[in-house]
PyMOL commands that place a pseudoatom at each C-alpha (Angstrom):
pseudoatom trace, name=CA, resn=MET, resi=1, chain=A, elem=C, hetatm=0, pos=[-36.650, 38.545, 51.361]
pseudoatom trace, name=CA, resn=THR, resi=2, chain=A, elem=C, hetatm=0, pos=[-36.041, 40.683, 48.268]
pseudoatom trace, name=CA, resn=PHE, resi=3, chain=A, elem=C, hetatm=0, pos=[-33.969, 37.892, 46.706]
pseudoatom trace, name=CA, resn=LYS, resi=4, chain=A, elem=C, hetatm=0, pos=[-37.029, 35.676, 46.866]
pseudoatom trace, name=CA, resn=TYR, resi=5, chain=A, elem=C, hetatm=0, pos=[-39.125, 38.209, 44.948]
pseudoatom trace, name=CA, resn=ILE, resi=6, chain=A, elem=C, hetatm=0, pos=[-36.360, 38.835, 42.435]
pseudoatom trace, name=CA, resn=GLY, resi=7, chain=A, elem=C, hetatm=0, pos=[-36.087, 35.084, 41.887]
pseudoatom trace, name=CA, resn=MET, resi=8, chain=A, elem=C, hetatm=0, pos=[-39.836, 34.799, 41.388]
pseudoatom trace, name=CA, resn=LEU, resi=9, chain=A, elem=C, hetatm=0, pos=[-39.760, 37.630, 38.868]
pseudoatom trace, name=CA, resn=LEU, resi=10, chain=A, elem=C, hetatm=0, pos=[-36.891, 35.994, 36.965]
pseudoatom trace, name=CA, resn=ILE, resi=11, chain=A, elem=C, hetatm=0, pos=[-38.741, 32.664, 36.856]
pseudoatom trace, name=CA, resn=PHE, resi=12, chain=A, elem=C, hetatm=0, pos=[-41.861, 34.387, 35.568]
pseudoatom trace, name=CA, resn=ILE, resi=13, chain=A, elem=C, hetatm=0, pos=[-39.920, 36.272, 32.884]
pseudoatom trace, name=CA, resn=CYS, resi=14, chain=A, elem=C, hetatm=0, pos=[-38.058, 33.136, 31.789]
pseudoatom trace, name=CA, resn=SER, resi=15, chain=A, elem=C, hetatm=0, pos=[-41.196, 31.034, 31.486]
pseudoatom trace, name=CA, resn=THR, resi=16, chain=A, elem=C, hetatm=0, pos=[-42.911, 33.805, 29.524]
pseudoatom trace, name=CA, resn=LEU, resi=17, chain=A, elem=C, hetatm=0, pos=[-39.934, 34.058, 27.176]
pseudoatom trace, name=CA, resn=ILE, resi=18, chain=A, elem=C, hetatm=0, pos=[-39.923, 30.287, 26.668]
pseudoatom trace, name=CA, resn=GLY, resi=19, chain=A, elem=C, hetatm=0, pos=[-43.584, 30.397, 25.615]
pseudoatom trace, name=CA, resn=ASN, resi=20, chain=A, elem=C, hetatm=0, pos=[-42.895, 33.257, 23.220]
pseudoatom trace, name=CA, resn=GLY, resi=21, chain=A, elem=C, hetatm=0, pos=[-39.849, 31.415, 21.888]
pseudoatom trace, name=CA, resn=LEU, resi=22, chain=A, elem=C, hetatm=0, pos=[-41.960, 28.375, 21.065]
pseudoatom trace, name=CA, resn=ALA, resi=23, chain=A, elem=C, hetatm=0, pos=[-44.421, 30.574, 19.164]
pseudoatom trace, name=CA, resn=ILE, resi=24, chain=A, elem=C, hetatm=0, pos=[-41.607, 32.249, 17.237]
pseudoatom trace, name=CA, resn=GLY, resi=25, chain=A, elem=C, hetatm=0, pos=[-40.099, 28.834, 16.459]
pseudoatom trace, name=CA, resn=GLU, resi=26, chain=A, elem=C, hetatm=0, pos=[-43.353, 27.670, 14.921]
pseudoatom trace, name=CA, resn=LYS, resi=27, chain=A, elem=C, hetatm=0, pos=[-43.560, 30.826, 12.828]
pseudoatom trace, name=CA, resn=ARG, resi=28, chain=A, elem=C, hetatm=0, pos=[-40.018, 30.231, 11.553]
pseudoatom trace, name=CA, resn=ARG, resi=29, chain=A, elem=C, hetatm=0, pos=[-40.866, 26.617, 10.638]
pseudoatom trace, name=CA, resn=ILE, resi=30, chain=A, elem=C, hetatm=0, pos=[-43.761, 27.895, 8.561]
pseudoatom trace, name=CA, resn=GLU, resi=31, chain=A, elem=C, hetatm=0, pos=[-41.483, 30.458, 6.874]
pseudoatom trace, name=CA, resn=ARG, resi=32, chain=A, elem=C, hetatm=0, pos=[-38.870, 27.778, 6.094]
pseudoatom trace, name=CA, resn=SER, resi=33, chain=A, elem=C, hetatm=0, pos=[-41.592, 25.497, 4.740]
pseudoatom trace, name=CA, resn=ASP, resi=34, chain=A, elem=C, hetatm=0, pos=[-42.809, 28.301, 2.498]
pseudoatom trace, name=CA, resn=ALA, resi=35, chain=A, elem=C, hetatm=0, pos=[-39.265, 28.875, 1.274]
pseudoatom trace, name=CA, resn=LEU, resi=36, chain=A, elem=C, hetatm=0, pos=[-38.792, 25.149, 0.554]
pseudoatom trace, name=CA, resn=ARG, resi=37, chain=A, elem=C, hetatm=0, pos=[-42.044, 25.218, -1.409]
pseudoatom trace, name=CA, resn=GLU, resi=38, chain=A, elem=C, hetatm=0, pos=[-40.638, 28.160, -3.397]
pseudoatom trace, name=CA, resn=LEU, resi=39, chain=A, elem=C, hetatm=0, pos=[-37.510, 26.094, -4.090]
pseudoatom trace, name=CA, resn=VAL, resi=40, chain=A, elem=C, hetatm=0, pos=[-39.518, 23.155, -5.418]
pseudoatom trace, name=CA, resn=HIS, resi=41, chain=A, elem=C, hetatm=0, pos=[-41.595, 25.527, -7.544]
pseudoatom trace, name=CA, resn=PHE, resi=42, chain=A, elem=C, hetatm=0, pos=[-38.360, 27.137, -8.825]
pseudoatom trace, name=CA, resn=ILE, resi=43, chain=A, elem=C, hetatm=0, pos=[-37.013, 23.679, -9.700]
pseudoatom trace, name=CA, resn=TYR, resi=44, chain=A, elem=C, hetatm=0, pos=[-40.271, 22.914, -11.515]
pseudoatom trace, name=CA, resn=ARG, resi=45, chain=A, elem=C, hetatm=0, pos=[-40.099, 26.125, -13.577]
pseudoatom trace, name=CA, resn=GLU, resi=46, chain=A, elem=C, hetatm=0, pos=[-36.436, 25.708, -14.437]
pseudoatom trace, name=CA, resn=ILE, resi=47, chain=A, elem=C, hetatm=0, pos=[-36.918, 22.107, -15.545]
pseudoatom trace, name=CA, resn=GLU, resi=48, chain=A, elem=C, hetatm=0, pos=[-40.098, 22.859, -17.474]
pseudoatom trace, name=CA, resn=CYS, resi=49, chain=A, elem=C, hetatm=0, pos=[-38.955, 26.020, -19.247]
pseudoatom trace, name=CA, resn=PHE, resi=50, chain=A, elem=C, hetatm=0, pos=[-35.206, 25.707, -19.609]
pseudoatom trace, name=CA, resn=ARG, resi=51, chain=A, elem=C, hetatm=0, pos=[-34.247, 22.151, -18.605]
pseudoatom trace, name=CA, resn=THR, resi=52, chain=A, elem=C, hetatm=0, pos=[-31.566, 23.638, -16.402]
pseudoatom trace, name=CA, resn=PRO, resi=53, chain=A, elem=C, hetatm=0, pos=[-29.150, 21.234, -14.662]
pseudoatom trace, name=CA, resn=LEU, resi=54, chain=A, elem=C, hetatm=0, pos=[-29.753, 20.830, -10.921]
pseudoatom trace, name=CA, resn=ASP, resi=55, chain=A, elem=C, hetatm=0, pos=[-26.405, 22.336, -9.909]
pseudoatom trace, name=CA, resn=GLU, resi=56, chain=A, elem=C, hetatm=0, pos=[-27.255, 25.571, -11.704]
pseudoatom trace, name=CA, resn=ILE, resi=57, chain=A, elem=C, hetatm=0, pos=[-30.757, 25.588, -10.236]
pseudoatom trace, name=CA, resn=TYR, resi=58, chain=A, elem=C, hetatm=0, pos=[-29.328, 25.289, -6.731]
pseudoatom trace, name=CA, resn=LEU, resi=59, chain=A, elem=C, hetatm=0, pos=[-26.811, 28.074, -7.372]
pseudoatom trace, name=CA, resn=ASN, resi=60, chain=A, elem=C, hetatm=0, pos=[-29.458, 30.452, -8.758]
pseudoatom trace, name=CA, resn=PHE, resi=61, chain=A, elem=C, hetatm=0, pos=[-31.944, 29.978, -5.927]
pseudoatom trace, name=CA, resn=SER, resi=62, chain=A, elem=C, hetatm=0, pos=[-31.763, 32.126, -2.800]
pseudoatom trace, name=CA, resn=SER, resi=63, chain=A, elem=C, hetatm=0, pos=[-33.987, 32.432, 0.245]
pseudoatom trace, name=CA, resn=ALA, resi=64, chain=A, elem=C, hetatm=0, pos=[-33.291, 34.217, 3.514]
pseudoatom trace, name=CA, resn=PRO, resi=65, chain=A, elem=C, hetatm=0, pos=[-35.103, 31.727, 5.812]
pseudoatom trace, name=CA, resn=LEU, resi=66, chain=A, elem=C, hetatm=0, pos=[-33.316, 28.757, 4.224]
pseudoatom trace, name=CA, resn=GLU, resi=67, chain=A, elem=C, hetatm=0, pos=[-29.942, 30.499, 4.307]
pseudoatom trace, name=CA, resn=LYS, resi=68, chain=A, elem=C, hetatm=0, pos=[-30.327, 31.272, 8.025]
pseudoatom trace, name=CA, resn=SER, resi=69, chain=A, elem=C, hetatm=0, pos=[-31.059, 27.626, 8.789]
pseudoatom trace, name=CA, resn=GLY, resi=70, chain=A, elem=C, hetatm=0, pos=[-28.070, 26.389, 6.760]
pseudoatom trace, name=CA, resn=PHE, resi=71, chain=A, elem=C, hetatm=0, pos=[-30.271, 24.626, 4.223]
pseudoatom trace, name=CA, resn=ILE, resi=72, chain=A, elem=C, hetatm=0, pos=[-28.859, 26.513, 1.210]
pseudoatom trace, name=CA, resn=GLY, resi=73, chain=A, elem=C, hetatm=0, pos=[-25.304, 25.625, 2.212]
pseudoatom trace, name=CA, resn=ASP, resi=74, chain=A, elem=C, hetatm=0, pos=[-26.235, 21.943, 2.486]
pseudoatom trace, name=CA, resn=LEU, resi=75, chain=A, elem=C, hetatm=0, pos=[-28.105, 22.165, -0.808]
pseudoatom trace, name=CA, resn=ARG, resi=76, chain=A, elem=C, hetatm=0, pos=[-25.170, 23.627, -2.711]
pseudoatom trace, name=CA, resn=GLY, resi=77, chain=A, elem=C, hetatm=0, pos=[-22.557, 21.548, -0.921]
pseudoatom trace, name=CA, resn=GLY, resi=78, chain=A, elem=C, hetatm=0, pos=[-24.396, 18.268, -1.165]
pseudoatom trace, name=CA, resn=SER, resi=79, chain=A, elem=C, hetatm=0, pos=[-27.785, 17.699, -2.708]
pseudoatom trace, name=CA, resn=LEU, resi=80, chain=A, elem=C, hetatm=0, pos=[-31.455, 18.388, -2.081]
pseudoatom trace, name=CA, resn=GLU, resi=81, chain=A, elem=C, hetatm=0, pos=[-31.784, 15.008, -0.398]
pseudoatom trace, name=CA, resn=TYR, resi=82, chain=A, elem=C, hetatm=0, pos=[-28.884, 15.754, 1.949]
pseudoatom trace, name=CA, resn=ALA, resi=83, chain=A, elem=C, hetatm=0, pos=[-30.271, 19.203, 2.816]
pseudoatom trace, name=CA, resn=ILE, resi=84, chain=A, elem=C, hetatm=0, pos=[-33.761, 17.859, 3.539]
pseudoatom trace, name=CA, resn=LYS, resi=85, chain=A, elem=C, hetatm=0, pos=[-32.453, 15.046, 5.722]
pseudoatom trace, name=CA, resn=ASN, resi=86, chain=A, elem=C, hetatm=0, pos=[-30.317, 17.491, 7.742]
pseudoatom trace, name=CA, resn=THR, resi=87, chain=A, elem=C, hetatm=0, pos=[-33.160, 19.922, 8.450]
pseudoatom trace, name=CA, resn=ARG, resi=88, chain=A, elem=C, hetatm=0, pos=[-36.083, 17.524, 8.542]
pseudoatom trace, name=CA, resn=GLU, resi=89, chain=A, elem=C, hetatm=0, pos=[-37.487, 18.870, 11.807]
pseudoatom trace, name=CA, resn=GLY, resi=90, chain=A, elem=C, hetatm=0, pos=[-37.149, 22.474, 10.672]
pseudoatom trace, name=CA, resn=PHE, resi=91, chain=A, elem=C, hetatm=0, pos=[-40.312, 22.313, 8.581]
pseudoatom trace, name=CA, resn=CYS, resi=92, chain=A, elem=C, hetatm=0, pos=[-44.016, 22.127, 9.387]
pseudoatom trace, name=CA, resn=PHE, resi=93, chain=A, elem=C, hetatm=0, pos=[-44.797, 19.167, 7.137]
pseudoatom trace, name=CA, resn=SER, resi=94, chain=A, elem=C, hetatm=0, pos=[-46.592, 15.958, 8.067]
pseudoatom trace, name=CA, resn=ASP, resi=95, chain=A, elem=C, hetatm=0, pos=[-44.664, 12.687, 8.244]
pseudoatom trace, name=CA, resn=GLN, resi=96, chain=A, elem=C, hetatm=0, pos=[-46.112, 11.567, 4.910]
pseudoatom trace, name=CA, resn=THR, resi=97, chain=A, elem=C, hetatm=0, pos=[-44.955, 14.777, 3.227]
pseudoatom trace, name=CA, resn=LYS, resi=98, chain=A, elem=C, hetatm=0, pos=[-41.480, 14.471, 4.786]
pseudoatom trace, name=CA, resn=VAL, resi=99, chain=A, elem=C, hetatm=0, pos=[-41.110, 10.939, 3.426]
pseudoatom trace, name=CA, resn=SER, resi=100, chain=A, elem=C, hetatm=0, pos=[-42.417, 12.074, 0.032]
pseudoatom trace, name=CA, resn=LEU, resi=101, chain=A, elem=C, hetatm=0, pos=[-39.955, 14.987, 0.042]
pseudoatom trace, name=CA, resn=VAL, resi=102, chain=A, elem=C, hetatm=0, pos=[-37.027, 12.662, 0.669]
pseudoatom trace, name=CA, resn=ASN, resi=103, chain=A, elem=C, hetatm=0, pos=[-38.217, 10.307, -2.092]
pseudoatom trace, name=CA, resn=PHE, resi=104, chain=A, elem=C, hetatm=0, pos=[-38.668, 13.280, -4.412]
pseudoatom trace, name=CA, resn=ALA, resi=105, chain=A, elem=C, hetatm=0, pos=[-35.164, 14.520, -3.662]
pseudoatom trace, name=CA, resn=GLU, resi=106, chain=A, elem=C, hetatm=0, pos=[-33.643, 11.052, -4.169]
pseudoatom trace, name=CA, resn=ASN, resi=107, chain=A, elem=C, hetatm=0, pos=[-35.171, 10.713, -7.638]
pseudoatom trace, name=CA, resn=LEU, resi=108, chain=A, elem=C, hetatm=0, pos=[-34.742, 14.303, -8.794]
pseudoatom trace, name=CA, resn=GLY, resi=109, chain=A, elem=C, hetatm=0, pos=[-32.619, 14.421, -11.928]
pseudoatom trace, name=CA, resn=LYS, resi=110, chain=A, elem=C, hetatm=0, pos=[-32.658, 10.640, -12.364]
pseudoatom trace, name=CA, resn=SER, resi=111, chain=A, elem=C, hetatm=0, pos=[-35.744, 10.250, -14.503]
pseudoatom trace, name=CA, resn=GLU, resi=112, chain=A, elem=C, hetatm=0, pos=[-37.309, 11.600, -17.650]
pseudoatom trace, name=CA, resn=TYR, resi=113, chain=A, elem=C, hetatm=0, pos=[-38.377, 15.187, -18.065]
pseudoatom trace, name=CA, resn=SER, resi=114, chain=A, elem=C, hetatm=0, pos=[-42.132, 14.511, -17.839]
pseudoatom trace, name=CA, resn=ASP, resi=115, chain=A, elem=C, hetatm=0, pos=[-41.714, 12.274, -14.784]
pseudoatom trace, name=CA, resn=GLN, resi=116, chain=A, elem=C, hetatm=0, pos=[-39.760, 14.977, -12.955]
pseudoatom trace, name=CA, resn=LEU, resi=117, chain=A, elem=C, hetatm=0, pos=[-42.456, 17.544, -13.711]
pseudoatom trace, name=CA, resn=SER, resi=118, chain=A, elem=C, hetatm=0, pos=[-45.224, 15.280, -12.431]
pseudoatom trace, name=CA, resn=ARG, resi=119, chain=A, elem=C, hetatm=0, pos=[-43.229, 14.566, -9.258]
pseudoatom trace, name=CA, resn=CYS, resi=120, chain=A, elem=C, hetatm=0, pos=[-42.767, 18.299, -8.723]
pseudoatom trace, name=CA, resn=LYS, resi=121, chain=A, elem=C, hetatm=0, pos=[-46.502, 18.928, -9.118]
pseudoatom trace, name=CA, resn=TYR, resi=122, chain=A, elem=C, hetatm=0, pos=[-47.320, 16.130, -6.684]
pseudoatom trace, name=CA, resn=ILE, resi=123, chain=A, elem=C, hetatm=0, pos=[-44.905, 17.287, -4.007]
pseudoatom trace, name=CA, resn=LEU, resi=124, chain=A, elem=C, hetatm=0, pos=[-46.090, 20.895, -4.431]
pseudoatom trace, name=CA, resn=SER, resi=125, chain=A, elem=C, hetatm=0, pos=[-49.678, 19.804, -3.793]
pseudoatom trace, name=CA, resn=LEU, resi=126, chain=A, elem=C, hetatm=0, pos=[-48.643, 17.960, -0.619]
pseudoatom trace, name=CA, resn=MET, resi=127, chain=A, elem=C, hetatm=0, pos=[-46.618, 20.925, 0.605]
pseudoatom trace, name=CA, resn=ASP, resi=128, chain=A, elem=C, hetatm=0, pos=[-49.437, 23.378, -0.120]
pseudoatom trace, name=CA, resn=GLY, resi=129, chain=A, elem=C, hetatm=0, pos=[-51.870, 21.356, 1.981]
pseudoatom trace, name=CA, resn=ASP, resi=130, chain=A, elem=C, hetatm=0, pos=[-49.527, 21.098, 4.954]
pseudoatom trace, name=CA, resn=ILE, resi=131, chain=A, elem=C, hetatm=0, pos=[-48.537, 24.775, 4.825]
pseudoatom trace, name=CA, resn=LYS, resi=132, chain=A, elem=C, hetatm=0, pos=[-52.187, 25.806, 4.666]
pseudoatom trace, name=CA, resn=LYS, resi=133, chain=A, elem=C, hetatm=0, pos=[-53.002, 23.684, 7.729]
pseudoatom trace, name=CA, resn=SER, resi=134, chain=A, elem=C, hetatm=0, pos=[-50.036, 25.110, 9.632]
pseudoatom trace, name=CA, resn=ARG, resi=135, chain=A, elem=C, hetatm=0, pos=[-50.968, 28.686, 8.801]
pseudoatom trace, name=CA, resn=GLU, resi=136, chain=A, elem=C, hetatm=0, pos=[-54.533, 28.117, 9.941]
pseudoatom trace, name=CA, resn=ALA, resi=137, chain=A, elem=C, hetatm=0, pos=[-53.375, 26.525, 13.205]
pseudoatom trace, name=CA, resn=TYR, resi=138, chain=A, elem=C, hetatm=0, pos=[-50.649, 29.096, 13.935]
pseudoatom trace, name=CA, resn=PRO, resi=139, chain=A, elem=C, hetatm=0, pos=[-52.779, 31.813, 15.615]
pseudoatom trace, name=CA, resn=LYS, resi=140, chain=A, elem=C, hetatm=0, pos=[-54.338, 29.254, 17.946]
pseudoatom trace, name=CA, resn=ASN, resi=141, chain=A, elem=C, hetatm=0, pos=[-50.964, 27.640, 18.712]
pseudoatom trace, name=CA, resn=ARG, resi=142, chain=A, elem=C, hetatm=0, pos=[-49.286, 31.022, 19.261]
pseudoatom trace, name=CA, resn=LYS, resi=143, chain=A, elem=C, hetatm=0, pos=[-51.940, 31.940, 21.806]
pseudoatom trace, name=CA, resn=MET, resi=144, chain=A, elem=C, hetatm=0, pos=[-51.556, 28.539, 23.470]
pseudoatom trace, name=CA, resn=TYR, resi=145, chain=A, elem=C, hetatm=0, pos=[-47.754, 28.804, 23.715]
pseudoatom trace, name=CA, resn=THR, resi=146, chain=A, elem=C, hetatm=0, pos=[-47.806, 32.296, 25.183]
pseudoatom trace, name=CA, resn=SER, resi=147, chain=A, elem=C, hetatm=0, pos=[-50.611, 31.410, 27.603]
pseudoatom trace, name=CA, resn=LEU, resi=148, chain=A, elem=C, hetatm=0, pos=[-48.823, 28.261, 28.753]
pseudoatom trace, name=CA, resn=GLY, resi=149, chain=A, elem=C, hetatm=0, pos=[-45.648, 30.253, 29.325]
pseudoatom trace, name=CA, resn=LEU, resi=150, chain=A, elem=C, hetatm=0, pos=[-47.479, 32.779, 31.458]
pseudoatom trace, name=CA, resn=LEU, resi=151, chain=A, elem=C, hetatm=0, pos=[-49.474, 30.163, 33.349]
pseudoatom trace, name=CA, resn=SER, resi=152, chain=A, elem=C, hetatm=0, pos=[-46.457, 27.991, 34.080]
pseudoatom trace, name=CA, resn=GLY, resi=153, chain=A, elem=C, hetatm=0, pos=[-44.625, 31.030, 35.448]
pseudoatom trace, name=CA, resn=VAL, resi=154, chain=A, elem=C, hetatm=0, pos=[-47.559, 31.903, 37.689]
pseudoatom trace, name=CA, resn=MET, resi=155, chain=A, elem=C, hetatm=0, pos=[-47.887, 28.276, 38.816]
pseudoatom trace, name=CA, resn=ILE, resi=156, chain=A, elem=C, hetatm=0, pos=[-44.207, 28.046, 39.759]
pseudoatom trace, name=CA, resn=ILE, resi=157, chain=A, elem=C, hetatm=0, pos=[-44.434, 31.312, 41.693]
pseudoatom trace, name=CA, resn=ILE, resi=158, chain=A, elem=C, hetatm=0, pos=[-47.511, 30.095, 43.575]
pseudoatom trace, name=CA, resn=LEU, resi=159, chain=A, elem=C, hetatm=0, pos=[-45.716, 26.849, 44.453]
pseudoatom trace, name=CA, resn=MET, resi=160, chain=A, elem=C, hetatm=0, pos=[-42.739, 28.818, 45.737]
pseudoatom trace, name=CA, resn=ILE, resi=161, chain=A, elem=C, hetatm=0, pos=[-44.906, 30.961, 48.035]
for i in range(1, 161): cmd.bond("trace and resi %d" % i, "trace and resi %d" % (i + 1))
show_as sticks, trace
zoom trace
């Protein structure tokens, strides 16, 4: 009889942790998206002010959220395009912004100075809009994820009784 109650408690705890994990995952996606926006802004400044080569820009940039996800390693080992394609689902951007990011990364360093700056400004505006929407939706989504975790745990326990 006590094994049944212990099992119910474990199911409840696991479902609650899954809900909290989903909320934390969304928060991390927003943090990584912010860090990617900082990278694009850093690229913009370096190109505009110093006309720094991309390899040096990638070496000089650092960000804890992007390093944890392996993005910085892909960036330095490959290219911005390669890094974005490998961690495409790790960001909170819309599909249009993801496609625009890949196109931006493909053409970065292959056009004139003024064209690169205008592309940076455009992609920054897209990223800002998506990040703002995600930040506004996060408190509501966090509450939903934690509530669903709790409710699913309770529902499973009721079905087991």
